N, C-alpha and C positions, 0 to 999 in steps of 0.2 A: 505493499500497498503506501501512496508519493503523495504529499497532500500539501504540496505546495501552494496548487491551484485551488485549495478545497475549501471549503467552510463551515465550520460543522455550528450547531446550537444544541450546548445541552444543560441539560436541568436535572438537581440531584439534590434528595434529602440527607446524602449519606456523606459526607465530608471527605472520610476517608478514603471510600471508592475513586468519588470525585478527583482527588487526587493522585492518585494512581492511574486513571484515567489519561488525568493533563499528562502526565509524565509519560505513559503510553506515547499520546500523541503527538509529543513534543519529539520524542524521540524517532517519529517517523514522521519529520514536517510538515506534520500539518500548516495550511497558512495563518488562518484565523480562526479563533474558537468564544464564541459570545458563551459565558456561561449564566445560568438562573439560578443562584444557589438559596436564596432567600425571595417570601414574598415583596422586598424592598424594591427589585428588581421586575416586579412587571403594574403594570399599568391597572389598577384598580379601585375605581371608588371604595370606600371601606369605612367603616365605622370600629372597627377593632382600635384600642389601647396603646398596640404596636405593630406592625408588621413585620419587626424584626424578629421576632419568635414564631412567628405562622409561616409555616411549609409554602414551600415555592409550590409543591402540585397542589395545595388547595386552592391556592390563588388564579393558576391554570386551569383548575376545573371551575371556577366562575368565569373567568371572563370567555371562556367554550361557550359556558352555557348562556351567558346573557348574550354571544352572538347569536347561537340559533334560536334564539327567542327574541332577537332582534333588537334586544336590548331589554327589555322590558320585563320590567317583574311586578310582581311578589314570587319569588322562584326558590324552592328545595333543590341541592343538589347531593347525592348518596352517593361514596365512594367506597368501594368494598374489596380491599385488597389485604394485608397485612394488620391495618387498622381499618377501623369504617368512623367514618365520615359522615357527617349530615352540616351543611354549611346552608344558612338561610340569606335571602336576600329581598331587601324590602321593597315594595311597590314602585319605589323609584331608583330602583334599579343599584343597590345599595349596599356592598357584604356587609353584614351586619356582626359577623362572627360563625359559631360553627360548634359543635359536639366529634369528639373523639373518641371509639371507643378499640377496643379488640375486635379484632375481626375472630374468624372460626380457628384457625389454625396456633396465632397465640392464645388464643384463649384454651386450647385444648392445652397444648405444650405448656401454658402454666400451670394447668390441674396436675400434669406426671410429673413437671421436673418439683414442684412444690409441695406432693403431700409424698409417700411412703409408698402406694403400691396401685395408683392406680395408674395403669398402662396410657401410652398417646393412642389418639383416635384423629381422624381425619374425614367427618360427614361430607360426602360431596352430594350426595342426594336426600331428600327428607326422609326421615325417620319415623316411628311412630312416634309417639308424644310420650312412652314410657318403654321401659328396660326392664326385660327377668333376668338380665344378669349387669354387669358392670358395664361392660364395652358399651352394649347397644343405650344401658341407661346416661352415660358421659356423652352419646354420640347425642339424644335426644337433648340434653341439656343446654352440648355447645352449639347445636344445631337452630333448636328453636329456641334460645338464651341470644343470638343475635339476630333473629327475627320481630323477637318482642321486644331487645332495643333498639332496635331500628323505627318498629313501628311506635313506638313512646317518645324517640325525638322527634318524629316527622309529628306526630299529632299534635305536643305542645311545642313545638319550633313554629306549626300552623296557627296557633293562636293569634290572632291582631294581623293577619295579615290576610287582605282581604282586595280583590275577588280569592278565590280558593290560589291558593302557587302552584304553580304549576311543578312539577318533579320530575325531574335526572336521574337515571339510574346510569354507574358505571366502574371500571373495574374488573377483575379478574373475575371474582366471583357475584357480579350484580346481576347477572340472569338468574342463579341460583336462585336469590332469594327474594325476589324483583316481584316475582311470580305468589311470592304469597303474602303481599300488602296490597291488595287492593287501592289504585288511587287514580283518580280519572288524568284521564290522557297523559301516563305516567310512560315515560320511553327510556329504553339505556341503548346509552353510544359507549362503546367498548372503550374507548379510546381519548376521552376527552379531552386527558392530560396532553398529550400531544397534538391534539386540534388545537389548545389554545398556546402549548407553545408555539405553533405554526402562526397563531393567529399575534402573538405577542411580538413573534420574533418580525415578522412584515411590515407589522405598526414601526419596529424599530429602523427597519432596512430603510423607510419610507419617509424617517424622520417624521413620526405621527406621535412617539412613545408619550404620553402625557408627564408632568412633571407635579410635587405636591405642592399645594397650595400652603397657607403662613402654620395651618392649624395640625398640617401634615396629611392632609387628605390629597389623595389623587383625583386630579382635575379633569372632565373630560377629552376629547382627542377636541386639540383648536381653542379652549377657551381657556382664559390668562385671568390671573388671581390678580386683584389692584394690590395687594399687597405681596414685595417679593418674598417667595420662596424656592426652597434650595430642588434641586432634581431631585426624583426620587429612583 
């Protein structure tokens, strides 16, 4: 692989792996790399206390979800991977924050590692809600525990949002869990983070990336703030 004329855009929430990848690409002469390692590097209107500690993957899912919905809220975004995240978007398309919970794999692994006798399970298909032995009982608890957590978070986050927020699912386990939660018009978009990266990168490339206003809020593309603020 030669990278003299290549250009890469990479988002990561794993600093160690990102460092290794950066070194790997540098050794092979990759000419240009645009890194996204924090939500501060994503142009998204928000009401978070700070973007610095928010994962770039979460911010990119919000960017992509809003793009798919033509910038209109209110909405909710569920990402089902190692972690399960549920993001809340207001009626005026502001990312208000979200919730982070364990996905099925870390939940099952924690039960195995933090107990003396419980085996590790990995339920993919929906099991019965109870088991007559340890393994199916674990599978029931892990699978339906994730479903229940997502349903509860969606119900609670939807309170105060009118009209009923749209819902977009993403992540490797999205199709597995989405079928068990009824929500009008809900859709599954498997690679929402990558779509968000594509959208954000195209804005940067065109010089359309927004900056933060004086209160730390990301301004929409083309909008100006009367008080000078630093770029996001």
